[in-house]
C-alpha positions in Angstrom: -81.8 -27.6 21.3 -84.7 -27.7 24.4 -81.3 -27.8 26.8 -79.3 -25.5 25.4 -82.2 -22.4 24.5 -83.1 -22.7 28.7 -79.8 -22.6 29.4 -79.4 -19.5 27.3 -82.8 -18.1 28.1 -81.3 -15.2 30.5 -78.4 -14.2 27.8 -80.3 -13.9 24.2 -82.1 -10.7 25.6 -85.9 -9.8 23.0 -84.4 -13.1 20.2 -86.6 -15.9 21.7 -90.0 -12.9 22.5 -89.2 -12.4 18.3 -89.4 -16.3 17.7 -92.2 -17.2 19.2 -94.0 -14.7 17.9 -92.6 -15.6 14.4 -94.5 -19.0 15.3 -97.1 -17.5 16.1 -97.1 -18.1 19.2 -97.2 -14.8 22.1 -94.4 -13.8 23.4 -94.7 -15.0 27.0 -94.0 -18.5 25.1 -92.4 -20.4 26.6 -89.8 -21.4 23.4 -88.0 -24.5 25.0 -91.7 -26.2 25.0 -92.2 -24.9 22.1 -89.8 -26.3 20.4 -89.8 -29.9 22.1 -93.6 -30.6 21.6 -92.6 -29.1 17.4 -89.7 -31.8 17.5 -92.4 -34.6 19.1 -94.4 -33.6 16.4 -92.3 -34.0 13.9 -90.7 -37.1 14.3 -87.6 -35.6 15.5 -85.0 -37.9 18.7 -86.1 -37.1 22.3 -82.2 -36.3 23.9 -79.5 -37.4 22.8 -79.9 -41.0 23.9 -82.6 -41.9 21.4 -79.6 -40.4 18.9 -77.6 -43.1 20.5 -75.8 -41.2 22.6 -74.2 -42.6 25.4 -73.2 -41.1 29.3 -69.7 -43.0 28.7 -69.7 -40.1 25.2 -70.5 -37.0 27.0 -66.5 -36.8 28.8 -65.2 -37.0 25.1 -68.3 -34.8 23.6 -67.2 -32.4 26.5 -63.4 -31.5 25.6 -65.1 -31.4 21.9 -66.6 -28.6 22.8 -64.4 -26.7 24.9 -62.5 -26.0 22.1 -65.2 -25.6 19.5 -65.5 -22.5 17.3 -69.0 -22.4 17.2 -68.4 -21.2 21.2 -67.5 -17.4 19.7 -70.8 -17.0 18.9 -73.0 -18.1 22.0 -74.5 -16.4 23.8 -73.8 -17.6 26.9 -70.0 -19.8 27.3 -70.5 -22.8 29.2 -67.6 -24.1 31.6 -66.9 -27.6 31.8 -69.0 -28.0 34.2 -72.3 -27.0 32.8 -71.5 -28.8 29.3 -71.4 -31.3 31.4 -74.4 -30.9 33.1 -75.8 -30.0 29.6 -74.9 -33.3 27.8 -76.4 -35.4 30.3 -79.9 -33.1 30.5 -80.1 -33.1 26.8 -80.0 -37.7 27.1 
C-alpha cells in the first residue's frame, strides 16, 4: 500500500491530509511512511516478497493489473511500465 500511496500522491487532492488528520497526525505527514510504520507495528509483511511473491511473478501481476476493473476508480492509472516498476518497488 505505501508504494501505491506514493504513486498517487500528486493526484488525490487533500485526501491524504484528511487521512493523516484522522490518524492523529499533522497534515504534512508523509502518509506512506506512516502506513509503513503502522504495518510494522501490527506485524504486517513489509513487502510482496515477504508474502511469497517472486520477481518472476511480476509479468503475470502486471498483465492482470492492466485489465483489473478497479482501474476505473484509481486516481492515477499506471502504464504497463509503471505497473512493473510499482511491483518491483513493492517487493
